[in-house]
N, C-alpha and C positions, 0 to 999 in steps of 0.2 A: 256622861262624859263623852266628848267627841274630840277627835284629833286626826290629823293626817300624818301618816308614818312616812318619813323620808328615809328611814333605815329599817330594813327587814333582814332578819338573820335566821334561816332555818338551819339546824345543826343536829345531826345524828351521829353518835359515836357508839362504841361497843357497850356503853353503860346507860346513856340517856338519850332521849329525843327532846329537842328544845326548839321553840319558835319564839322569836322576839319581834315585836312591832314597836317602833319608837320614833319620837319626834324630838331629837336633841337640839334642834335649831331655834324653836320658838322660845324656850326657856332652858338654856344649857345647864343652869344650876339645879333645876328640878324638871327634867324632861318627862313628858307623858310617855308611859310605857304600858304595853299589854304583853304578857309573856305566858307561855304554857310549857310544861315539861312533864316527863314521866320516865321512870326507870324502865329500861328494856332488856337489861342483862338477864341471862338465864336464872330462873328462880324467882323472878319478879313479874311473871306474866299476869298475876292478879293484882298488881299494884294500882294505886289510884293516880289519876292525873292531878297536877298541881297548877295553879295559875296565880299570877300577881298583877295587880294594877298599880303602877308607879314604883312600888318598892315592897320589901318583904313584910312590912307592917300591914299591907293590904293583900296578903297572900293566903291561899287556902287549898287544902287537899279536898277535892270534890267541891260541891256548892254552886254549880252552874245549872240554870234551867235550860239554856239553849246556847248553841254556838252555830252561827250561820256564816259560811265562808263563800264569797263569790270572787270573781276575777279581779275586782277592784275594792273590795271591802270585807270587813269582818264585823259581825254584830254579836254581842254577848249579853245575855241576861243572867244576872246573878240572883241566886235564891234570896228571898227576903231575910231569912235568919242570918245569912252571911253579910248582907248589906248592913244589918243592924249591928253585927259584931264589928264591922269596919267603922261604923259611925259616920259614913259618908253616903248620904242619899244619892248623890250624883253618880255613884258607882253601881247603881241598880242596873243600868244599861250602859254598855261601852260600845261606841261605834268608831271604827277606825277605817279611814279611806287610805288607799295606797296604790302606787303604780309599781309593777314588778315585771321584769322581762320574763319571757317564757320559761327559761331555765330556773330562775328563782321561784316563780310561781309553782312550777312542777315540784320543786323541792319542798315548798311550803305544804302543798297538797299531801305529798308522801309522808312528811313528818307529822302533820296534823292527824292523818289516818292512824299512824302508830300511837300517837298520844291518846287518841279517843277510841282506840280499838276496844270493843266491848261496851262502848257508851254511845252506840248508834242512835239511841232514843233522844239524845240531846245534840249530837253533832250532825250537821247537814251541809252538803256542798250544793250551792245554787247554780 
């Protein structure tokens, strides 16, 4: 699956860290979405990351082989067992291109680092 995100929302509050990449313009009724989240409140230091592709029916705790984030794109490889569970072969690899100003990109970096803390074997910044 590939899309260009016109909407990027990094958000960290006292409870969770979230990053959303979305294309609400191409198909407003069913936008392409890639999102990540993780609880960060005290007591949840060992919690798992969560991701969704398009909606909750294609969401999973853990299950990513790799996440590669660059200044203009994010590339995600999903574990084969999770792809099988989703029943969508197109979700094996998700590629999202985006443009973000420096402030937004810095917020994305900081939030993704919080979400994937402890998962450095799969998360890489290029």
